[in-house]
N, C-alpha and C positions, 0 to 999 in steps of 0.2 A: 876714452869713453868705452863703455861696454857695448858690445854689439848685441842688438836685440835679435833674437832668433825668430824664425817664422812660426808664430803661434796662430793657429786658426781657431775659429769659434767652433766648439764641438756641437752644441745644440742651439738652434735658433728659437726664438720665442714662438714663431709660427708652428714649428715642429712640435713643441711641447703642448700647445693648445690642441693641435690636431690629434696627438696621441691621447690626450685627456678625453676628447670627444669620442674617439674610437673605443676607449675602455668603457666609457659611460654607455655608448650604444650597445656594446656587447653585454654589459650588465643588464640593461633593459630587455634585451632580446632573451637572455637566459631566464629572467624573471617572468616574462610572458610565457615561455614554454613551460616553466614550472607551474604557473597558475593554471594554464589550460589543462595540463596533465592532472592536477588535483581536482579540477572541476569535472573532467571526464570520469575520473575514478569515483567521485561522489555520485555522479549521475548513474553510473553502472550499479553501484550499491543500492541506490534508491529504487532503480528500476527492478532490481532483483527482489527487493522487499515488496514493491507494489505487485509484482507477478505472484509471489507467494500469498499475499493477502487476498488478491482477487480470486485466485484458485481456491483458497481455503473457504472464502465466503460462498463461492459457487458450490463447493462440496457440502457445506453445511445445509444449504437450501436443497441440494439434490437429495441428501439424506432425508430431509423433511418431506420431500415429494412422496417417499414410500409410505408416509403416514397419512397422506391426503386421500380423501374418498374419490378414487378415480373410477370406480365401477359404474356410477350413474352417468358419467360423461363420456366414457370411452366408446360407447355404442353410438354416440352423437358426434364423435370426432373431436371432442375436447380433451385437453390435458391440463390439469391444474398445476401450475408451477409456483414455487415459493410460498408454501403454506405449512402450518403446523396445527396440531390438534390440541385445543385447550380442554380444561375440565378435569374432573376427578380421575386420578390414575394416569393422567398425561402430563408430562413436564416439558412441553415445548420440544426442544431439540434433544434433551437428555444430555448425557455425558459422552460427548464424542471425543475420541482419542486424537492426539496430535498426529499420529501416524495415519489415521483414517483421513485426515485433511491434507496429507502430503506435506506437512511442515517439517523441515529437517531438524535434527536434534540440536544443531548449533543456533537455531532461532528461538526466540522467546515469543510468547503470544498472550493476548488477552481477548477472549471472545465473550461478548455479552449481548443480550437482547432485552427488549422491554420486558421487565418482569422476571428475568433470569440471567444466569451466566453459566459458563462451561467450567467445571471443576478441574479438568485436565489442562486447561489453557487459561489460567487466571494469574499470570505473573503481573508484577507491578511495573508499569511503563514510566513511572515518574523520573527514574534515573537514566532512562535510555536516551541516546543521541538521536539517531535517525529512526523515525517511526513511520511505517506505512499504515494508514488507517482507511478502511473501506466501510461505508455505511450503506446498507441495502434495506429497502422496505420489503416487508413480507406480510402476508395475511395470516391471521390465526382464526380458525373456525370457532365460532362461539355458539352455534346451533346447527341443527340439521340443514343441509344445503339443498337448495333448489336451483334449477337452471336460471330462472328469472333473477334470483338474488345474485348469482354469479355474474350474469351479464350486466346488472346494475353496478356492481362493484368494479367490473372491468372497464366500464365506461366512465368511472369517476363519480358516479352519483352516490347519494347517501344509501348505505346498505347496512343491514343489521346482522347478516350472516357471518361476516368477517370483522375482526378487529385489526386495524392497521398497526403494525409494530415495526421497530427498527432493529436490525442486526448490525452490530459493530464488531469488526475484526481489526485488531492492531497487531502488527508484526514488527519485530526489531531484532537486532543481534546483540 
Protein backbone atom coordinates (compact mmCIF):
# COMPACT_ATOMS: atom_id res chain seq x y z
CA UNK A 1 0.00 0.00 0.00
CA UNK A 2 0.91 3.48 -0.58
CA UNK A 3 1.62 5.66 2.36
CA UNK A 4 -0.62 8.71 2.62
CA UNK A 5 1.32 11.85 3.43
CA UNK A 6 0.24 14.46 5.89
CA UNK A 7 -1.98 16.73 3.89
CA UNK A 8 -3.63 19.49 5.78
CA UNK A 9 -6.58 21.58 4.83
CA UNK A 10 -5.28 24.87 3.46
CA UNK A 11 -8.47 26.98 3.90
CA UNK A 12 -11.49 26.29 5.97
CA UNK A 13 -14.98 27.30 4.97
CA UNK A 14 -15.20 29.62 7.99
CA UNK A 15 -12.08 31.47 6.89
CA UNK A 16 -13.42 31.94 3.34
CA UNK A 17 -16.71 33.34 4.63
CA UNK A 18 -14.90 35.71 7.01
CA UNK A 19 -12.62 36.98 4.22
CA UNK A 20 -15.63 37.53 1.94
CA UNK A 21 -17.37 39.56 4.64
CA UNK A 22 -14.21 41.57 5.30
CA UNK A 23 -13.87 42.44 1.59
CA UNK A 24 -17.56 43.37 1.44
CA UNK A 25 -17.22 45.62 4.52
CA UNK A 26 -14.15 47.36 3.03
CA UNK A 27 -16.05 47.94 -0.23
CA UNK A 28 -19.02 49.43 1.60
CA UNK A 29 -16.74 51.68 3.64
CA UNK A 30 -14.94 52.97 0.54
CA UNK A 31 -18.29 53.56 -1.18
CA UNK A 32 -19.49 55.57 1.84
CA UNK A 33 -16.36 57.75 1.83
CA UNK A 34 -16.65 58.35 -1.92
CA UNK A 35 -20.33 59.28 -1.62
CA UNK A 36 -19.78 61.73 1.24
CA UNK A 37 -16.85 63.32 -0.60
CA UNK A 38 -19.02 63.90 -3.68
CA UNK A 39 -21.88 65.29 -1.59
CA UNK A 40 -19.53 67.72 0.16
CA UNK A 41 -18.06 68.82 -3.16
CA UNK A 42 -21.53 69.46 -4.62
CA UNK A 43 -22.52 71.39 -1.49
CA UNK A 44 -19.41 73.60 -1.78
CA UNK A 45 -20.16 74.33 -5.44
CA UNK A 46 -23.81 75.14 -4.68
CA UNK A 47 -22.83 77.36 -1.75
CA UNK A 48 -20.41 79.26 -3.99
CA UNK A 49 -23.17 79.77 -6.57
CA UNK A 50 -25.62 80.91 -3.86
CA UNK A 51 -23.12 83.42 -2.48
CA UNK A 52 -22.42 84.90 -5.91
CA UNK A 53 -26.17 85.10 -6.69
CA UNK A 54 -27.05 86.74 -3.35
CA UNK A 55 -24.21 89.23 -3.72
CA UNK A 56 -25.19 90.08 -7.31
CA UNK A 57 -28.85 90.62 -6.38
CA UNK A 58 -27.84 92.88 -3.48
CA UNK A 59 -25.56 94.89 -5.79
CA UNK A 60 -28.32 95.28 -8.40
CA UNK A 61 -30.63 96.71 -5.74
CA UNK A 62 -27.82 98.81 -4.27
CA UNK A 63 -27.24 100.35 -7.71
CA UNK A 64 -30.97 101.07 -7.93
CA UNK A 65 -30.82 102.89 -4.58
CA UNK A 66 -28.79 105.61 -6.26
CA UNK A 67 -31.79 106.23 -8.54
CA UNK A 68 -34.29 106.51 -5.68
CA UNK A 69 -35.54 109.86 -4.40
CA UNK A 70 -33.65 110.04 -1.15
CA UNK A 71 -33.65 113.79 -0.65
CA UNK A 72 -37.13 114.10 0.79
CA UNK A 73 -36.55 111.32 3.31
CA UNK A 74 -32.97 111.87 4.42
CA UNK A 75 -33.92 114.88 6.55
CA UNK A 76 -36.49 112.70 8.33
CA UNK A 77 -34.12 109.77 8.91
CA UNK A 78 -35.48 107.49 6.18
CA UNK A 79 -33.53 105.64 3.50
CA UNK A 80 -35.41 103.99 0.63
CA UNK A 81 -33.96 100.56 -0.21
CA UNK A 82 -34.64 98.34 -3.20
CA UNK A 83 -36.46 100.62 -5.59
CA UNK A 84 -36.15 101.72 -9.21
CA UNK A 85 -37.61 104.63 -11.13
CA UNK A 86 -40.14 103.89 -13.86
CA UNK A 87 -41.45 106.17 -16.55
CA UNK A 88 -40.14 107.81 -19.71
CA UNK A 89 -36.38 107.88 -19.98
CA UNK A 90 -35.92 105.39 -17.14
CA UNK A 91 -35.29 101.72 -17.78
CA UNK A 92 -35.43 100.18 -14.31
CA UNK A 93 -31.91 98.97 -13.52
CA UNK A 94 -30.46 99.58 -16.97
CA UNK A 95 -27.56 97.59 -18.34
CA UNK A 96 -25.44 96.66 -15.35
CA UNK A 97 -22.17 94.93 -16.26
CA UNK A 98 -21.12 91.53 -14.86
CA UNK A 99 -18.01 93.00 -13.32
CA UNK A 100 -20.12 95.64 -11.53
CA UNK A 101 -21.98 92.78 -9.84
CA UNK A 102 -18.74 90.96 -8.91
CA UNK A 103 -19.67 87.90 -11.00
CA UNK A 104 -16.47 86.05 -12.03
CA UNK A 105 -15.80 85.47 -15.73
CA UNK A 106 -16.09 81.69 -15.28
CA UNK A 107 -19.74 82.06 -14.18
CA UNK A 108 -22.74 82.57 -16.42
CA UNK A 109 -25.74 84.59 -15.36
CA UNK A 110 -29.30 85.56 -16.20
CA UNK A 111 -30.69 88.64 -14.49
CA UNK A 112 -34.25 89.69 -15.14
CA UNK A 113 -36.99 91.65 -13.46
CA UNK A 114 -40.65 92.25 -14.05
CA UNK A 115 -40.78 94.15 -17.31
CA UNK A 116 -37.08 93.97 -18.21
CA UNK A 117 -33.82 92.07 -18.28
CA UNK A 118 -30.11 92.73 -18.19
CA UNK A 119 -28.39 92.63 -21.59
CA UNK A 120 -24.93 91.90 -20.16
CA UNK A 121 -26.26 88.95 -18.15
CA UNK A 122 -28.76 87.13 -20.33
CA UNK A 123 -27.28 83.67 -20.86
CA UNK A 124 -29.60 80.69 -21.36
CA UNK A 125 -29.76 78.53 -18.20
CA UNK A 126 -31.66 75.64 -19.82
CA UNK A 127 -28.54 73.50 -20.36
CA UNK A 128 -26.93 74.30 -16.98
CA UNK A 129 -26.49 71.72 -14.23
CA UNK A 130 -26.40 73.46 -10.86
CA UNK A 131 -28.16 76.82 -10.82
CA UNK A 132 -28.44 79.23 -7.92
CA UNK A 133 -31.57 81.35 -8.23
CA UNK A 134 -32.45 84.31 -6.03
CA UNK A 135 -35.74 86.17 -6.24
CA UNK A 136 -36.06 89.53 -4.51
CA UNK A 137 -39.04 91.81 -4.31
CA UNK A 138 -38.39 95.46 -5.10
CA UNK A 139 -40.54 98.53 -5.49
CA UNK A 140 -40.69 100.67 -8.60
CA UNK A 141 -41.82 104.25 -8.22
CA UNK A 142 -44.83 104.99 -10.39
CA UNK A 143 -45.59 108.55 -9.24
CA UNK A 144 -44.16 111.26 -7.03
CA UNK A 145 -43.54 109.97 -3.56
CA UNK A 146 -44.98 111.21 -0.30
CA UNK A 147 -44.02 110.05 3.15
CA UNK A 148 -47.56 108.76 3.88
CA UNK A 149 -47.49 106.62 0.71
CA UNK A 150 -44.10 105.22 1.63
CA UNK A 151 -45.26 104.29 5.13
CA UNK A 152 -48.42 102.61 3.77
CA UNK A 153 -46.29 100.57 1.37
CA UNK A 154 -43.81 99.65 4.12
CA UNK A 155 -46.66 98.40 6.33
CA UNK A 156 -47.99 96.18 3.55
CA UNK A 157 -51.13 98.21 2.92
CA UNK A 158 -52.40 99.05 -0.53
CA UNK A 159 -50.39 101.88 -2.03
CA UNK A 160 -50.25 103.50 -5.43
CA UNK A 161 -46.88 105.22 -5.25
CA UNK A 162 -44.98 101.99 -5.88
CA UNK A 163 -45.45 98.98 -8.07
CA UNK A 164 -44.17 95.72 -6.59
CA UNK A 165 -41.85 93.78 -8.92
CA UNK A 166 -39.57 90.75 -8.74
CA UNK A 167 -35.85 90.67 -9.47
CA UNK A 168 -34.55 87.21 -10.46
CA UNK A 169 -30.82 86.44 -10.49
CA UNK A 170 -29.64 83.05 -11.79
CA UNK A 171 -25.97 82.03 -11.57
CA UNK A 172 -24.27 78.85 -12.83
CA UNK A 173 -20.95 77.58 -14.13
